[in-house]
One Martini backbone bead per residue (centre of mass of N, CA, C, O) as a GRO file, in nm:
protein
   60
    1MET     BB    1  -0.568   0.559   1.166
    2PRO     BB    2  -0.413   0.568   1.434
    3ILE     BB    3  -0.180   0.777   1.564
    4ALA     BB    4  -0.014   0.574   1.722
    5LEU     BB    5   0.034   0.372   1.485
    6LEU     BB    6   0.181   0.565   1.308
    7ALA     BB    7   0.409   0.646   1.494
    8LEU     BB    8   0.522   0.356   1.524
    9ALA     BB    9   0.581   0.313   1.218
   10ILE     BB   10   0.776   0.551   1.180
   11GLY     BB   11   0.980   0.464   1.401
   12ALA     BB   12   1.048   0.177   1.287
   13SER     BB   13   1.148   0.289   1.013
   14GLY     BB   14   1.382   0.457   1.129
   15ILE     BB   15   1.540   0.228   1.264
   16GLY     BB   16   1.575   0.047   1.011
   17THR     BB   17   1.725   0.247   0.835
   18THR     BB   18   1.966   0.294   1.015
   19GLU     BB   19   2.075   0.004   0.993
   20PHE     BB   20   2.107  -0.010   0.673
   21VAL     BB   21   2.300   0.232   0.628
   22ALA     BB   22   2.549   0.099   0.770
   23MET     BB   23   2.594  -0.119   0.555
   24GLY     BB   24   2.654   0.076   0.309
   25ILE     BB   25   2.921   0.201   0.490
   26LEU     BB   26   3.121  -0.023   0.570
   27PRO     BB   27   3.397   0.050   0.431
   28ASP     BB   28   3.423   0.322   0.575
   29VAL     BB   29   3.421   0.224   0.864
   30ALA     BB   30   3.671   0.051   0.835
   31ALA     BB   31   3.865   0.271   0.743
   32ASP     BB   32   3.831   0.464   0.995
   33PHE     BB   33   3.920   0.223   1.207
   34GLY     BB   34   4.124   0.008   1.091
   35VAL     BB   35   3.954  -0.236   0.976
   36SER     BB   36   3.785  -0.484   0.885
   37ILE     BB   37   3.489  -0.560   0.755
   38PRO     BB   38   3.397  -0.774   0.946
   39THR     BB   39   3.453  -0.608   1.208
   40ALA     BB   40   3.259  -0.379   1.132
   41GLY     BB   41   3.009  -0.565   1.134
   42TYR     BB   42   3.033  -0.632   1.442
   43MET     BB   43   2.996  -0.345   1.534
   44ILE     BB   44   2.712  -0.292   1.410
   45SER     BB   45   2.578  -0.542   1.546
   46GLY     BB   46   2.623  -0.441   1.835
   47TYR     BB   47   2.448  -0.188   1.803
   48ALA     BB   48   2.184  -0.333   1.718
   49ILE     BB   49   2.148  -0.501   1.969
   50GLY     BB   50   2.154  -0.268   2.175
   51ALA     BB   51   1.894  -0.130   2.052
   52ARG     BB   52   1.706  -0.374   2.097
   53VAL     BB   53   1.739  -0.399   2.402
   54ASP     BB   54   1.687  -0.085   2.477
   55PHE     BB   55   1.414  -0.001   2.363
   56PRO     BB   56   1.192  -0.108   2.588
   57LEU     BB   57   1.282   0.039   2.857
   58PRO     BB   58   1.122   0.324   2.843
   59MET     BB   59   0.875   0.167   2.885
   60PRO     BB   60   0.593   0.130   3.101
   0.00000   0.00000   0.00000
């Protein structure tokens, strides 16, 4: 396997893991911000959409 493909796979896995971990701690995020769980879900979704939109921008 080419090293570039391996690096891409590891990076994509790390980004995916980061998004799913946030869903696991959703009740804690809601409690910390003092909002309902659905609102905290929207906050995390907003972050995920922003990360997805911004991800290709640094690429040449």
